[in-house]
C-alpha positions in Angstrom: 0.0 0.0 0.0 1.2 3.4 -0.9 -0.1 6.8 -1.3 0.6 10.2 -2.8 4.3 11.1 -3.0 5.1 8.3 -5.4 7.4 9.1 -8.2 5.7 9.6 -11.6 2.3 10.4 -10.2 0.5 13.6 -9.4 0.1 14.0 -5.7 -3.1 14.7 -3.9 -3.6 16.9 -0.9 -5.0 14.9 1.9 -5.6 16.0 5.4 -6.3 14.6 8.8 -7.8 11.2 8.8 -6.8 11.1 5.1 -3.3 11.1 6.1 -3.3 8.6 8.8 -5.4 6.5 6.5 -2.9 6.6 3.9 -1.3 3.3 4.6 -4.2 1.3 3.3 -4.6 -1.6 1.1 -6.9 -3.4 -1.2 -9.8 -5.8 -1.2 -11.4 -8.2 -3.7 -14.9 -9.1 -3.9 -17.8 -10.8 -5.5 -19.8 -14.0 -5.4 -20.4 -16.9 -7.6 -22.4 -16.4 -10.7 -23.9 -18.5 -13.5 -22.4 -21.7 -14.7 -21.0 -22.1 -18.1 -20.2 -24.9 -20.5 -17.7 -27.7 -19.9 -14.5 -25.7 -20.5 -12.2 -26.1 -17.4 -11.9 -22.3 -17.0 -15.7 -21.8 -16.6 -17.2 -22.8 -13.2 -19.9 -25.4 -13.0 -22.0 -23.5 -10.4 -21.4 -19.7 -10.5 -24.3 -18.2 -8.5 -26.7 -15.8 -10.3 -26.8 -12.9 -10.3 -23.1 -11.9 -10.3 -20.6 -9.8 -12.1 -19.7 -10.5 -15.7 -16.2 -11.5 -16.8 -16.6 -10.5 -20.4 -13.7 -12.6 -21.6 -14.0 -15.5 -24.1 -11.5 -18.1 -25.0 -9.3 -20.5 -23.2 -6.6 -19.2 -20.7 -3.1 -20.2 -21.9 -1.4 -23.1 -20.2 2.1 -24.6 -20.1 5.4 -22.9 -20.6 7.1 -21.3 -23.6 9.7 -22.9 -25.9 12.4 -22.3 -23.3 10.5 -23.8 -20.5 9.7 -20.5 -18.8 6.2 -19.7 -17.4 4.3 -17.0 -19.2 2.2 -14.2 -17.8 1.9 -11.0 -15.9 2.7 -10.4 -12.2 1.0 -8.0 -9.9 3.6 -7.7 -7.1 1.5 -5.5 -4.8 -2.2 -5.8 -4.2 -4.4 -5.7 -1.1 -7.4 -8.0 -1.5 -8.7 -7.7 2.1 -8.0 -4.1 3.1 -11.7 -3.8 3.9 -10.8 -5.8 7.1 -8.0 -3.4 8.0 -8.0 -0.1 10.0 -10.9 -1.2 12.2 -12.9 -2.7 9.3 -14.9 0.3 8.2 -12.6 2.4 6.0 -13.1 0.4 2.7 -16.7 -0.5 1.8 -17.6 -3.8 0.2 -16.0 -7.3 0.3 -14.0 -9.4 -2.2 -16.6 -12.1 -1.9 -19.7 -13.1 0.1 -21.6 -16.3 0.5 -24.7 -14.2 0.4 -23.9 -13.0 -3.1 -22.8 -10.0 -5.0 -25.5 -7.7 -3.5 -24.0 -8.3 -0.1 -20.4 -8.2 -1.2 -20.6 -5.0 -3.2 -22.7 -2.7 -0.9 -21.6 0.6 0.5 -20.8 1.4 4.1 -23.9 2.3 6.2 -22.3 5.7 7.1 -22.2 6.7 3.4 -26.0 6.8 3.1 -28.0 8.7 1.9 -25.7 10.9 -0.1 -22.1 10.1 0.9 -21.8 13.0 3.3 -20.1 10.9 6.0 -17.6 9.3 3.6 -15.0 11.3 5.4 -12.0 9.9 3.6 -13.5 10.4 0.1 -14.4 13.9 1.1 -10.8 14.6 2.2 -9.1 13.1 -0.8 -11.6 14.0 -3.6 -12.4 17.5 -2.5 -15.7 19.1 -3.3 -18.6 18.3 -0.9 -17.7 14.6 -0.7 -21.1 13.5 -1.8 -21.6 10.5 -4.0 -24.3 7.9 -4.8 -23.6 5.3 -2.2 -25.4 2.4 -4.0 -23.2 -0.4 -5.3 -25.0 -3.4 -6.8 -26.7 -3.2 -9.2 -26.3 0.5 -10.3 -22.7 1.4 -9.4 -23.3 5.0 -10.5 -20.3 6.5 -8.6 -18.2 3.6 -7.5 -15.8 1.9 -7.9 -13.8 4.7 -9.5 -10.2 5.4 -10.2 -10.2 8.2 -7.7 -12.4 6.8 -5.0 -10.3 5.4 -2.2 -12.9 3.9 0.1 -14.8 1.4 -2.1 -14.0 -2.2 -3.0 -11.9 -2.6 -6.1 -10.9 -6.3 -5.8 -14.1 -8.2 -6.1 -13.2 -11.8 -6.9 -14.8 -11.8 -10.4 -12.8 -8.7 -11.3 -9.7 -10.5 -10.2 -10.9 -13.4 -12.3 -11.1 -11.1 -15.3 -7.5 -10.0 -14.8 -6.4 -13.7 -14.6 -8.3 -14.5 -17.8 -6.5 -11.5 -19.4 -3.1 -13.1 -18.8 -2.1 -12.3 -15.2 -0.5 -15.4 -13.5 0.9 -14.1 -10.2 -0.8 -11.9 -7.6 0.9 -10.9 -4.4 -1.8 -10.2 -1.8 -0.2 -7.9 0.8 -2.0 -8.2 4.2 -2.1 -4.6 5.4 -3.2 -2.4 8.2 -2.0 0.5 10.4 -2.9 0.8 14.1 -2.7 4.5 14.3 -5.0 5.0 11.3 -7.4 2.6 12.9 -7.3 4.5 16.2 -8.0 8.0 14.7 -10.6 7.0 12.1 -14.1 7.8 13.2 -15.8 4.5 12.3 -14.6 1.0 13.4 -16.1 -2.2 14.6 -13.0 -4.0 16.0 -9.8 -3.4 17.8 -6.7 -1.9 16.2 -4.0 -4.5 16.9 -2.1 -4.9 13.7 -1.2 -8.6 14.0 -4.8 -9.5 14.7 -5.9 -7.9 11.5 -3.0 -9.6 9.5 -4.1 -13.0 10.8 -7.7 -12.3 9.8 -6.8 -11.3 6.3 -4.7 -14.4 5.9 -7.6 -16.6 6.9 -10.0 -14.8 4.6 -7.6 -15.3 1.7 -7.8 -19.0 2.2 -11.6 -18.7 2.6 -11.7 -17.0 -0.8 -9.8 -19.9 -2.3 -12.4 -22.3 -0.9 -15.2 -20.0 -2.2 -13.8 -20.2 -5.7 -13.1 -23.9 -5.4 -16.8 -24.6 -4.6 -17.8 -23.1 -8.0 -15.5 -25.5 -9.7 -16.5 -28.7 -8.0 -14.3 -28.9 -4.9 -11.0 -28.3 -3.2 -8.1 -27.6 -5.5 -10.2 -27.2 -8.6 -10.5 -23.4 -8.8 -8.3 -20.8 -10.6 -7.4 -18.9 -7.4 -4.5 -20.9 -5.8 -2.5 -19.8 -2.8 1.1 -21.0 -3.1 3.8 -21.3 -0.6 6.9 -22.1 -2.7 8.1 -21.3 -6.2 7.8 -24.8 -7.5 4.1 -24.9 -6.5 3.6 -21.6 -8.1 5.1 -22.8 -11.4 2.9 -25.9 -11.4 -0.2 -23.7 -10.8 0.8 -21.3 -13.6 1.6 -24.2 -16.0 -2.0 -25.3 -15.5 -3.2 -21.9 -16.6 -4.3 -20.8 -13.1 -3.5 -17.8 -10.8 -0.7 -18.2 -8.2 -1.5 -16.1 -5.2 1.4 -15.2 -2.8 0.9 -13.8 0.7 2.9 -10.8 1.8 2.7 -8.3 4.7 2.8 -4.5 4.6 2.2 -3.0 8.0 3.8 -0.3 10.2 4.6 -2.3 13.3 5.2 -6.0 12.5 5.4 -8.3 15.5 4.6 -5.2 17.7 8.0 -3.8 16.8 7.1 -0.1 17.4 9.5 2.3 19.0 8.5 4.9 21.5 10.9 7.8 22.2 13.5 5.8 20.3 13.1 2.8 22.6 12.2 -0.5 21.0 9.1 -2.2 22.2 10.0 -5.7 20.9 12.9 -8.1 21.2 14.7 -10.6 19.1 12.5 -13.3 20.5 9.4 -11.4 19.4 10.9 -11.2 15.9 11.6 -14.9 15.7 8.2 -15.7 17.0 6.5 -13.3 14.5 8.5 -14.5 11.5 7.7 -18.1 12.4 4.0 -17.3 12.7 3.9 -15.5 9.4 5.7 -18.2 7.6 3.3 -20.8 9.0 0.4 -18.6 7.6 2.0 -18.8 4.2 3.6 -15.4 4.1 6.7 -15.3 1.9 7.5 -11.6 1.5 7.1 -8.5 3.8 8.0 -4.9 4.6 9.9 -4.2 7.8 8.6 -0.7 8.0 5.9 1.4 6.4 4.9 5.0 6.9 6.2 5.4 10.5 9.7 4.8 11.9 9.6 1.7 14.0 12.0 -0.5 16.0 13.4 -2.1 12.8 14.0 0.7 10.4 13.4 4.3 9.3 11.0 5.1 6.5 11.1 6.9 3.2 9.1 10.1 3.8 5.8 11.2 2.3 5.6 14.7 0.9 3.4 17.7 0.9 0.2 18.0 3.0 0.0 14.2 3.2 3.6 14.1 4.5 2.7 16.5 7.2 -0.3 14.4 8.2 1.8 11.2 8.2 4.4 13.0 10.3 1.6 13.8 12.8 0.8 10.1 12.8 4.5 9.3 13.4 4.4 11.5 16.5 1.2 10.0 17.8 2.7 6.5 17.3 6.3 7.0 18.4 6.5 10.2 20.4 9.0 11.7 17.9 8.7 13.4 14.5 10.8 12.4 11.5 14.4 13.6 11.8 16.4 14.5 8.7 20.1 14.9 7.7 22.1 15.7 4.6 22.5 12.7 2.4 26.0 11.2 2.0 25.4 9.7 -1.4 23.3 10.2 -4.6 20.2 8.5 -3.0 17.7 10.6 -1.1 14.3 10.1 0.6 11.3 12.0 -0.6 11.3 15.7 0.5 9.0 16.3 3.5 8.2 20.0 2.8 6.4 22.4 5.1 2.8 22.0 3.7 0.2 22.5 6.4 -2.3 19.8 7.3 -4.5 21.7 9.8 -7.0 19.0 10.6 -4.2 16.4 11.3 -2.2 18.9 13.3 -5.2 19.4 15.6 -4.5 15.9 16.9 -1.2 17.0 18.4 -0.9 17.9 22.1 -1.2 21.5 23.1 2.1 23.3 22.3 3.5 20.6 20.1 4.2 21.7 16.5 5.4 19.8 13.4 9.0 20.9 12.8 10.3 22.6 9.7 12.9 20.8 7.6 15.9 22.1 5.6 15.5 21.6 1.8 19.0 20.1 1.5 18.5 17.6 4.3 16.6 14.9 2.4 17.6 11.7 4.3 16.0 10.1 7.3 18.6 9.8 10.1 17.1 6.5 11.0 18.4 3.5 9.1 18.3 -0.2 9.7 18.5 -0.8 13.5 20.2 -3.8 15.2 16.8 -5.4 15.5 16.0 -4.6 11.9 19.2 -6.3 10.8 18.3 -9.3 13.0 14.9 -9.4 11.2 16.4 -9.1 7.8 18.8 -12.0 8.5 15.9 -14.0 9.9 14.0 -13.6 6.7 17.1 -14.8 4.8 17.3 -17.9 7.0 13.6 -18.6 6.1 14.0 -18.0 2.4 11.6 -15.0 2.5 11.8 -12.0 0.3 12.2 -8.5 1.8 10.4 -5.5 0.4 12.6 -2.4 0.3 9.9 0.1 -0.8 9.1 2.5 2.0 12.5 2.0 3.7 14.7 5.0 4.1 17.7 5.1 1.8 20.0 4.5 4.8 18.0 1.4 5.7 17.8 0.2 2.1 21.5 0.7 1.6 22.3 -1.5 4.7 19.9 -4.2 3.5 21.5 -4.3 0.1 24.9 -4.4 1.7 23.9 -7.4 3.9 22.3 -9.2 1.0 25.3 -8.6 -1.3 27.7 -9.8 1.4 25.6 -13.1 1.6 24.8 -13.3 -2.1 21.2 -13.4 -1.2 18.7 -12.5 -4.0 15.5 -12.1 -2.0 14.9 -8.4 -2.5 11.8 -6.8 -4.0 10.7 -3.3 -5.1 7.0 -3.8 -5.8 5.5 -0.4 -6.4 7.9 2.5 -7.2 8.9 3.5 -3.6 12.6 3.0 -3.5 15.2 5.4 -4.8 15.6 4.6 -8.5 19.4 4.8 -8.2 19.2 1.4 -6.4 17.7 -0.4 -9.6 20.9 -2.0 -10.8 21.9 -3.2 -7.3 18.6 -4.9 -7.0 19.0 -6.6 -10.4 22.6 -7.4 -9.6 21.5 -9.4 -6.6 18.9 -11.3 -8.6 16.0 -9.3 -7.1 12.7 -8.3 -8.8 11.2 -4.8 -9.6 7.7 -3.8 -10.4 6.4 -0.3 -11.2 3.3 1.2 -9.6 0.2 1.2 -11.7 0.7 4.6 -13.2 -1.2 5.9 -16.3 0.1 4.4 -19.5 2.2 7.4 -20.6 4.1 7.6 -17.3 4.3 3.8 -17.0 5.8 3.5 -20.5 8.3 6.3 -19.9 9.7 4.7 -16.7 9.7 1.2 -18.3 11.7 2.5 -21.2 14.1 4.3 -18.9 15.1 1.0 -17.2 14.8 -1.2 -20.3 18.5 -1.4 -20.9 19.1 -2.7 -17.4 16.5 -5.4 -17.8 18.0 -6.5 -21.1 21.5 -6.6 -19.5 20.3 -8.8 -16.6 17.8 -10.8 -18.7 14.8 -10.1 -16.5 11.1 -9.3 -17.0 9.1 -6.5 -15.4 6.1 -6.3 -13.1 3.4 -3.9 -12.0 2.0 -3.2 -8.5 -1.7 -2.2 -8.7 -1.9 -1.3 -5.0 -5.7 -1.6 -5.4 -7.5 -0.4 -2.3 -4.1 0.9 -1.2 -5.3 4.5 -1.0 -3.1 5.8 -3.7 -5.3 6.6 -6.7 -5.1 4.9 -10.1 -4.9 5.8 -13.8 -7.6 8.2 -14.8 -9.3 8.1 -18.3 -7.3 9.4 -21.2 -10.5 10.2 -23.0 -12.8 8.9 -25.7 -10.9 10.9 -28.3 -7.4 10.1 -27.0 -4.8 9.0 -29.6 -4.2 5.2 -29.6 -7.1 4.6 -27.3 -8.3 1.1 -26.4 -10.6 -0.4 -29.0 -13.1 -3.0 -27.8 -13.1 -5.9 -28.1 -9.3 -6.7 -28.2 -7.3 -9.8 -28.0 -5.2 -10.9 -25.0 -1.4 -10.7 -25.2 -1.2 -14.4 -26.0 -3.9 -14.1 -28.6 -6.1 -16.8 -27.2 -8.8 -14.7 -25.6 -11.1 -11.9 -26.6 -11.7 -9.2 -24.0 -14.7 -6.8 -24.2 -15.9 -4.0 -21.9 -16.5 -5.2 -18.4 -20.1 -5.2 -16.9 -21.2 -5.6 -13.4 -24.9 -5.2 -12.7 -26.2 -2.2 -14.7 -22.8 -0.6 -15.1 -20.3 -1.1 -18.0 -16.8 0.3 -17.6 -14.6 1.6 -20.5 -11.0 2.3 -19.7 -10.9 5.2 -22.1 -13.7 7.1 -20.2 -13.6 5.6 -16.7 -9.9 4.9 -16.1 -8.7 2.0 -14.0 -11.7 1.9 -11.7 -11.3 -1.7 -10.4 -9.1 -4.8 -10.7 -11.1 -6.2 -13.7 -9.7 -3.4 -15.9 -6.1 -4.5 -15.5 -6.2 -6.2 -19.0 -7.6 -3.0 -20.5 -4.8 -1.0 -18.9 -2.2 -3.4 -20.3 -3.8 -3.0 -23.7 -3.6 0.8 -23.3 0.2 0.4 -22.5 0.6 -1.6 -25.6 -1.1 1.1 -27.7 0.9 3.9 -26.1 4.3 2.3 -25.7 4.4 -0.6 -28.1 4.7 -4.4 -27.8 8.2 -4.4 -26.3 6.9 -3.0 -23.0 4.1 -5.6 -22.8 6.6 -8.3 -23.7 8.7 -7.4 -20.7 5.6 -7.5 -18.5 4.6 -10.9 -20.0 8.0 -12.2 -18.8 7.4 -10.8 -15.3 6.0 -14.0 -13.7 9.1 -16.0 -14.7 11.4 -13.4 -13.3 9.5 -13.1 -10.0 9.6 -16.8 -9.6 13.3 -16.9 -10.4 13.9 -14.5 -7.5 11.7 -16.5 -5.2 13.4 -19.8 -6.2 16.9 -18.5 -5.7 15.8 -17.2 -2.2 14.5 -20.6 -1.2 17.6 -22.4 -2.5 20.1 -20.0 -0.9 22.6 -21.7 1.4 24.9 -19.7 3.6 28.5 -20.1 2.5 31.2 -21.2 4.9 33.2 -18.3 6.3 36.8 -19.1 6.0 37.7 -16.3 8.3 35.9 -17.8 11.3 38.6 -19.0 13.6 41.5 -17.9 11.3 44.6 -16.5 12.9 44.4 -12.7 12.8 47.2 -10.1 13.1 47.4 -6.4 12.4 49.9 -3.6 12.1 48.5 -2.1 15.4 45.6 -2.3 17.8 44.1 0.5 19.8 44.6 0.2 23.5 41.8 0.3 26.0 41.7 -0.2 29.7 38.2 -1.7 29.5 38.0 -3.9 26.4 40.2 -5.5 23.7 40.3 -4.2 20.2 42.7 -6.9 19.1 42.7 -8.4 15.6 40.8 -11.6 16.7 37.8 -9.5 17.6 36.9 -9.1 13.9 36.7 -12.8 13.3 34.9 -14.0 16.5 31.4 -14.1 15.0 30.2 -11.4 17.4 29.0 -8.3 15.5 29.3 -6.2 18.7 33.1 -6.6 19.0 35.7 -5.0 16.7 39.3 -4.5 15.8 40.6 -0.9 15.9 44.0 0.4 14.7 46.2 3.3 15.7 45.2 6.6 14.2 47.3 6.8 11.1 46.7 6.0 7.4 49.2 3.2 6.7 47.7 0.2 8.6 47.0 -3.4 7.7 44.9 -6.3 8.9 45.9 -9.9 8.0 44.3 -13.4 8.2 46.0 -16.8 8.0 43.4 -19.3 6.7 45.6 -22.2 7.7 45.8 -23.7 4.2 45.5 -22.5 0.6 41.9 -22.1 -0.4 40.2 -20.6 -3.5 39.0 -17.2 -2.4 36.5 -15.0 -4.4 34.8 -12.7 -1.9 35.8 -10.7 1.2 33.3 -8.8 3.3 34.3 -5.9 5.6 31.8 -4.5 8.1 33.3 -1.1 9.1 32.7 0.7 12.3 32.4 4.5 12.0 36.2 4.6 11.6 36.4 3.3 8.0 38.8 3.3 5.1 38.2 5.7 2.2 41.0 4.0 0.2 42.2 0.5 0.7 43.2 -2.8 -1.1 42.3 -6.4 -0.5 45.5 -8.5 -1.1 46.0 -12.2 -1.4 49.1 -14.4 -0.9 49.9 -18.1 -0.8 53.1 -17.7 1.2 52.6 -14.5 3.3 55.5 -12.8 1.5 54.4 -12.2 -2.1 51.1 -10.3 -2.4 48.8 -9.5 -5.3 46.0 -7.0 -5.2 42.6 -8.7 -5.8 40.4 -5.7 -5.3 40.7 -2.0 -4.4 38.7 1.2 -4.0 39.4 4.9 -3.4 35.8 5.7 -2.7 35.0 3.8 0.4 32.1 5.2 2.5 32.0 2.8 5.4 29.2 0.4 6.2 29.4 -3.2 4.9 31.6 -3.6 1.8 31.8 -6.7 -0.4 34.9 -7.2 -2.5 34.3 -9.7 -5.3 36.9 -11.0 -7.7 37.7 -14.2 -9.7 38.4 -17.2 -7.6 42.1 -17.0 -6.5 44.3 -19.5 -4.5 45.3 -17.9 -1.2 46.2 -18.8 2.3 46.7 -15.3 3.5 44.2 -12.3 3.1 45.3 -8.8 3.9 43.4 -5.5 4.0 45.8 -2.7 3.4 44.6 0.7 4.6 45.8 3.6 2.5 43.6 6.5 3.5 41.2 6.9 6.4 37.7 8.2 6.1 37.8 9.9 9.5 40.4 11.4 11.7 40.4 8.2 13.7 42.0 4.9 12.7 40.5 1.9 10.9 38.0 -0.3 12.7 36.2 -3.5 11.6 33.4 -5.3 13.3 33.6 -8.4 11.2 35.8 -9.7 8.3 34.4 -12.5 6.2 36.3 -14.6 3.6 34.4 -16.8 1.2 35.6 -19.3 -1.4 34.4 -20.6 -4.7 
C-alpha cells in the first residue's frame, strides 16, 4: 500500500484522517455467478446474479519454448484491506456467501448521499457527496479516484487472470494509528490480529472459488507457498497467489521515544508465525519509523499528516540529515495539514525541515538487521519500498555480502538509483500502476538494465491501497483502447466489463477496479508498443526466479571464522580489547581498531591454501576511504585482488575471480575519518 508522493504520479492533498489513513490496502470481492459450459476455466456453479467476466477463449497453459512460465505479475495488491483499519474504511468485500448484492454494498455511514464518507471527502475535494449504491447500479463507485470502495471483487480478479495475469501478491495490510484515529470502526486496532484475519480470509476466498469448480483444488485462485508450487499452478493456466505483509509495526515492533518495544524473541516468533500462515514476503517498516528501520518520507500535505501520525505512534517526529550519497528520501516539505495537526498535544508543532536535508537519520536498526537475517534464514523476500535510503543501503549491503537475491521493489517507492543493485542481486522490480504514458516512460528508462540482466518486469496495482489509479485518457485520445481486443497471448477476446447495470470503459472511466487490468495493459501496448508488454509478460518468470533463488540460498562457509588474525597495530583500552581476533569472532558487537594513522593493515591466515573469491568488511564509523584487498599463498608475495578509493563505510563486499590464497590482507591507504581503521567483522568466502 502506498499513497501520494510516489514518483511519476500527481500527488493529492490529503488532510487529517486522510493522512493517517494513507497506509491502506486493497480488497477483492464478489460472489459466484452463473455456470458455463464444460470448459475447465468456466465454473460449474457460478451463482446468479453476479458480475460479468466479459472474456471469451481459453486461458493459456504450459510454458514457452524455453520452459519459462508466461504471464503478468501484480507484485503488490491488497485484497482484504476492507478488514483493516478497524474494518470500516473500505466498503464492500471481495466475496460473500450471500452473493454480489451483499459483497458490493456501500458502508452504512455513506448513506444517503455520501456525506459521511470522510476519507472520500478529504481526498476527492468538493462536498464529498456520492451515490452510495453499489450493486446493481454502481453509479459513482468503484472509480479510479475513489479510495474507500471495493476494487478487488473476486470476479474482477478473475477477469485479470483471464486477461493473462498469472501471479498476484496479496499484501496483508493495516495500520494501528490510522485505525485509532478513524471515526468508524467495529473492532480493535492490533495490527497482527488484522493480519491473521486477512490471511484466513484469503484461504476462505480460495475455498469459495473452489466450490464453484466442484471442490478443493479445482478453482483458478491458488494460494502458493513455494516457487515450484507456483510454477505448477501457472503451467495449469491458473493464478498463483502469494501472501505478503505490509504493516507499520510488524510483531509489535514499534518504537516509543526511540526505545524499541520488541525483542529478538518477538521477531523470531513473529516470522515463524507469518511463515506458517504462508507469508513469503514482507515490509519491515511502512509510513512510521519503528524499532526495525526508518521510513522513506511522504511529501506535501500528506507528508505532514503522516508525520503527525509518526508522532502519535512514536512520540517523535521524523528527523532528517544531509544525504551522504546520490540517493535521497522524498522531501518532506512544510505544507500545512490543519486537521491532522489538531490531533497534536497542546504546544506541540510539526518541525520545519531544511530543503537540502533529504535523508532520514534512522536506518536499519540492530533489531532490523536481525529481522532481515531472519528472513534470509527462512528464504523469505524482503520489500525495500518505504524504507529510508539509509535502511535500504544497509539491507542491500547485507544481501550482497551473503549473495542473497531475495529483495523486491514492488510499487515504485525505492530510490531509482538502487535499480541496478537490485537486479545485480537477482531481485525483482515492479512499477506502480501509473497511467500508460508515465508507466511506459519509466519502463523504457530502465529497459537497458532489464536487457542486461535478462529479466522481465512487473506492476504493482496497490488496489485499495489509498493511492489513486490511472484516470481516463478520454474517448478521443490517440491510440485509445478499442473494444473488443485480444489478450497478449492471442487466445482470448476481451470486451468491456459489466457488473450489474454498469459497464466500464478504460478510455472514459480509467482503471476503476481490478477487472480493468487487462484493459490498462492494452492501453500500455497502444501507447508504448509491444516491447513494454513483452517485458511484462516475462514478469511472472522473473519473479519466480527471485523466489526460487531465495528458497535455495545456502549460507556459505566463512573461511575467516577462527582464522589466525594479526594487524599492524591495535588501539589500546583499559576496559576492552580491540585486538585483531575481535573481527573474526562471529560477534557483530566486538571489533578490531587500529592506531590513528593511514598506513595500517589487517591480515588473516586461513591455515591452508583455499580458493577465495569474496571478502566482506563490516566497518565501524572509523572506516577506510582508500584500501586494497590483497592475497598471498606464502605470506610474502602479495597480489591486489580488489581496491577502492571511494570507500564510504558500512558493509563492503569485495568480489573477484576465484584465486588460490592462504593469506588475506586488508591494506589501509587513507582513512575516512580522523580516527584509525575499525572493523566489526571480516568474512572470507571461497568458490
